[in-house]
C-alpha positions as CSV (number, residue, x, y, z in Angstrom):
1,X,-19.4,-36.4,-17.5
2,X,-17.7,-39.7,-16.8
3,X,-14.4,-40.8,-18.4
4,X,-16.2,-43.0,-21.0
5,X,-18.3,-40.0,-21.9
6,X,-15.2,-37.9,-22.4
7,X,-13.7,-40.7,-24.5
8,X,-16.7,-40.6,-26.8
9,X,-16.2,-36.9,-27.1
10,X,-12.6,-37.3,-28.0
11,X,-13.5,-40.0,-30.6
12,X,-15.9,-37.5,-32.1
13,X,-13.2,-34.9,-32.3
14,X,-10.8,-37.5,-33.8
15,X,-13.3,-38.2,-36.5
16,X,-13.4,-34.5,-37.4
17,X,-9.7,-34.4,-38.0
18,X,-9.2,-38.0,-39.4
19,X,-8.7,-36.9,-43.0
20,X,-6.6,-33.9,-42.1
21,X,-4.3,-36.1,-39.9
22,X,-3.7,-38.6,-42.8
23,X,-3.1,-35.7,-45.2
24,X,-0.6,-33.9,-43.0
25,X,1.4,-37.1,-42.2
26,X,1.6,-38.0,-45.8
27,X,2.6,-34.5,-46.7
28,X,5.4,-34.7,-44.2
29,X,6.7,-38.0,-45.6
30,X,5.4,-40.3,-42.8
31,X,6.7,-43.8,-43.2
32,X,5.7,-47.1,-41.6
33,X,7.7,-47.6,-38.5
34,X,8.2,-43.9,-37.7
35,X,8.2,-43.1,-34.0
36,X,5.4,-40.7,-32.9
37,X,4.8,-39.0,-29.5
38,X,1.4,-37.7,-28.8
39,X,1.5,-35.0,-26.1
40,X,-1.8,-34.8,-24.2
41,X,-3.0,-38.1,-25.5
42,X,-5.9,-38.2,-23.1
43,X,-8.0,-41.4,-23.3
44,X,-6.2,-42.5,-26.4
45,X,-8.7,-41.5,-29.1
46,X,-6.0,-41.0,-31.7
47,X,-3.7,-43.9,-30.8
48,X,-5.4,-46.7,-32.8
49,X,-5.3,-44.5,-35.9
50,X,-1.6,-44.1,-35.5
51,X,-1.3,-47.8,-35.0
52,X,-3.3,-48.5,-38.2
53,X,-0.7,-46.3,-40.0
54,X,2.0,-48.6,-38.6
55,X,3.5,-45.8,-36.6
56,X,5.3,-46.6,-33.3
57,X,3.2,-44.3,-31.1
58,X,4.1,-43.2,-27.6
59,X,1.5,-41.6,-25.3
60,X,2.0,-38.8,-22.8
61,X,-0.6,-37.2,-20.5
62,X,-0.7,-35.5,-17.2
63,X,-3.8,-37.4,-16.1
64,X,-3.0,-40.9,-14.9
65,X,-6.7,-42.1,-15.1
66,X,-6.9,-41.1,-18.7
67,X,-3.6,-42.8,-19.5
68,X,-4.8,-46.1,-17.9
69,X,-8.1,-45.8,-19.8
70,X,-6.1,-45.4,-23.0
71,X,-3.9,-48.4,-22.4
72,X,-7.0,-50.6,-21.9
73,X,-8.5,-49.4,-25.2
74,X,-5.3,-49.0,-27.3
75,X,-3.3,-52.1,-26.5
76,X,0.3,-52.0,-25.3
77,X,1.2,-48.5,-26.5
78,X,4.1,-47.2,-24.3
79,X,2.8,-44.4,-22.1
80,X,4.2,-42.0,-19.5
81,X,2.3,-39.7,-17.1
82,X,4.1,-36.4,-17.3
83,X,3.7,-32.7,-18.0
84,X,3.9,-31.7,-21.6
85,X,6.1,-28.8,-20.7
86,X,8.6,-31.0,-19.0
87,X,8.8,-34.2,-21.0
88,X,11.1,-36.7,-19.2
89,X,12.4,-38.1,-22.5
90,X,15.7,-37.6,-24.3
91,X,16.4,-35.0,-27.0
92,X,15.8,-36.1,-30.6
93,X,13.8,-39.2,-29.7
94,X,10.9,-39.1,-32.2
95,X,10.2,-38.7,-35.9
96,X,7.0,-36.9,-35.1
97,X,5.6,-35.1,-32.1
98,X,2.0,-34.1,-32.2
99,X,-0.9,-32.8,-30.2
100,X,-4.7,-32.5,-30.6
101,X,-6.9,-30.0,-28.9
102,X,-4.2,-29.4,-26.3
103,X,-2.5,-26.0,-26.4
104,X,-5.7,-24.0,-25.7
105,X,-5.8,-25.7,-22.3
106,X,-2.2,-24.9,-21.5
107,X,-1.2,-22.1,-19.1
108,X,2.2,-22.0,-20.8
109,X,1.8,-23.3,-24.4
110,X,5.2,-21.9,-25.4
111,X,7.0,-24.2,-23.0
112,X,5.0,-27.2,-24.2
113,X,5.8,-26.5,-27.8
114,X,9.4,-25.9,-27.0
115,X,9.7,-29.3,-25.3
116,X,7.9,-31.0,-28.2
117,X,10.5,-29.5,-30.5
118,X,13.3,-30.7,-28.2
119,X,12.3,-34.4,-28.2
120,X,11.8,-34.4,-32.0
121,X,14.8,-35.4,-34.2
122,X,16.4,-33.0,-36.7
123,X,14.3,-33.1,-39.8
124,X,11.3,-34.5,-38.0
125,X,8.0,-32.7,-37.7
126,X,5.9,-31.1,-34.9
127,X,2.2,-30.9,-35.6
128,X,-0.8,-29.4,-33.8
129,X,-3.7,-31.1,-35.5
130,X,-6.5,-28.9,-34.0
131,X,-6.6,-25.8,-31.9
132,X,-10.0,-23.9,-32.0
133,X,-10.5,-20.2,-31.9
134,X,-13.7,-19.8,-29.7
135,X,-13.5,-16.0,-29.8
136,X,-14.2,-16.2,-33.6
137,X,-17.2,-18.6,-33.3
138,X,-20.3,-18.2,-35.5
139,X,-23.5,-19.2,-33.8
140,X,-26.9,-18.6,-35.5
141,X,-29.8,-18.0,-34.8
142,X,-30.2,-15.9,-31.6
143,X,-30.6,-18.9,-29.3
144,X,-27.3,-20.4,-30.4
145,X,-25.6,-17.0,-30.2
146,X,-26.7,-16.8,-26.6
147,X,-25.6,-20.3,-25.8
148,X,-22.2,-19.7,-27.5
149,X,-21.7,-16.6,-25.3
150,X,-22.5,-18.5,-22.2
151,X,-20.2,-21.4,-23.2
152,X,-17.3,-19.1,-23.9
153,X,-17.7,-17.5,-20.5
154,X,-17.5,-20.9,-18.9
155,X,-14.5,-22.0,-21.0
156,X,-12.7,-18.8,-20.1
157,X,-13.4,-19.5,-16.4
158,X,-12.0,-23.1,-16.9
159,X,-8.8,-21.5,-18.2
160,X,-9.1,-22.1,-21.9
161,X,-7.4,-19.6,-24.2
162,X,-10.4,-18.6,-26.5
163,X,-8.0,-17.1,-29.1
164,X,-5.5,-20.0,-29.3
165,X,-6.3,-20.8,-32.9
166,X,-5.2,-17.4,-34.2
167,X,-2.0,-17.6,-32.1
168,X,-0.9,-21.0,-33.3
169,X,1.2,-19.9,-36.3
170,X,3.1,-17.4,-34.3
171,X,3.7,-19.9,-31.5
172,X,5.2,-22.4,-34.0
173,X,7.4,-19.8,-35.6
174,X,8.7,-18.6,-32.2
175,X,9.5,-22.2,-31.2
176,X,12.3,-22.3,-33.7
177,X,10.6,-24.6,-36.2
178,X,11.2,-24.0,-39.9
179,X,8.9,-24.3,-42.9
180,X,5.9,-23.5,-40.6
181,X,2.5,-23.8,-42.2
182,X,-0.8,-22.7,-40.7
183,X,-4.2,-23.9,-41.9
184,X,-7.9,-24.0,-41.1
185,X,-10.0,-27.2,-40.7
186,X,-12.8,-27.0,-43.2
187,X,-16.4,-26.9,-42.0
188,X,-19.0,-29.3,-43.3
189,X,-22.7,-29.4,-42.4
190,X,-24.8,-32.5,-43.2
191,X,-28.5,-33.1,-42.7
192,X,-29.3,-32.2,-39.1
193,X,-29.6,-35.2,-36.8
194,X,-30.8,-35.7,-33.3
195,X,-27.8,-37.8,-32.4
196,X,-25.3,-35.1,-33.4
197,X,-27.2,-32.5,-31.5
198,X,-27.4,-34.7,-28.3
199,X,-23.7,-35.4,-28.4
200,X,-22.9,-31.7,-28.7
201,X,-25.4,-30.7,-26.1
202,X,-23.9,-33.1,-23.5
203,X,-20.7,-31.0,-23.7
204,X,-22.5,-27.7,-23.7
205,X,-24.6,-28.7,-20.7
206,X,-21.4,-29.7,-18.9
207,X,-19.9,-26.3,-19.6
208,X,-23.0,-24.4,-18.6
209,X,-23.4,-26.3,-15.3
210,X,-22.7,-23.9,-12.4
211,X,-23.1,-20.9,-14.7
212,X,-26.8,-21.3,-15.7
213,X,-29.8,-22.6,-13.7
214,X,-30.9,-26.1,-14.6
215,X,-34.3,-24.8,-15.7
216,X,-32.8,-22.4,-18.1
217,X,-30.5,-25.1,-19.5
218,X,-33.5,-27.3,-20.2
219,X,-35.4,-24.4,-21.9
220,X,-32.3,-23.6,-24.0
221,X,-31.9,-27.2,-25.0
222,X,-35.5,-27.4,-26.2
223,X,-35.2,-24.2,-28.3
224,X,-31.8,-25.1,-29.7
225,X,-32.9,-28.6,-30.6
226,X,-35.9,-27.3,-32.5
227,X,-33.7,-24.8,-34.4
228,X,-31.1,-27.5,-35.1
229,X,-33.5,-30.1,-36.5
230,X,-35.3,-27.6,-38.6
231,X,-32.0,-26.9,-40.4
232,X,-32.0,-23.3,-39.3
233,X,-28.9,-23.4,-37.1
234,X,-25.3,-22.8,-38.0
235,X,-22.6,-23.4,-35.5
236,X,-18.9,-23.0,-36.5
237,X,-15.9,-22.7,-34.3
238,X,-12.8,-22.0,-36.6
239,X,-10.2,-24.7,-35.8
240,X,-6.6,-24.2,-36.9
241,X,-3.8,-26.6,-37.5
242,X,0.0,-26.0,-37.8
243,X,3.1,-27.9,-38.5
244,X,6.8,-27.3,-38.9
245,X,10.1,-29.0,-39.3
246,X,12.9,-29.2,-36.7
247,X,16.1,-27.6,-38.0
């Protein structure tokens, strides 16, 4: 998949968590003008939303190409190319420090979270808006169960922690944050649509590439799509969020 395709995927994920993000920021007394660092900002899928809330966002990502893409699509948001585990910014710099589908990719999530806490002011909040738990996924019927098994094998090979979701609360507590809360993003299933299936399948096919023969991927897509459009299929990957306050 090309960078614009990944951006579309990140926008889709951003839509999944849009209401949750607003709820959590309001709960944590977000105010217009608050400074906010997004660690692992990627192509900038969340930045416009933060701007709409009149935050002062700052973007950080290890991938320079994604940062440059984000600046094109998100205006003049300050950005820095750096490792989330070694943030080259001063202590106590931000009112909020957040991430979104990030820690599951990290080889050392404890270090990233520790540095997120460091750059957040006393009384400020650190939030992980979404961290899935692929090891607890529910896929039905059999064709989706098989696809889910194959995808998890691929994700594990890519270095993803399939159990990050369930670990999130403990990671936040170990980081020294106080008033830590852990929650689960609600699942919602609407009338099955071809557009939604195709968007999801693009990611699945990307993950299966190199693990499964092309002919089998085509056959699986045909079976899965028929199941999806008939309303038979259920696919649910529990996705956790967590937040805490810097003491």
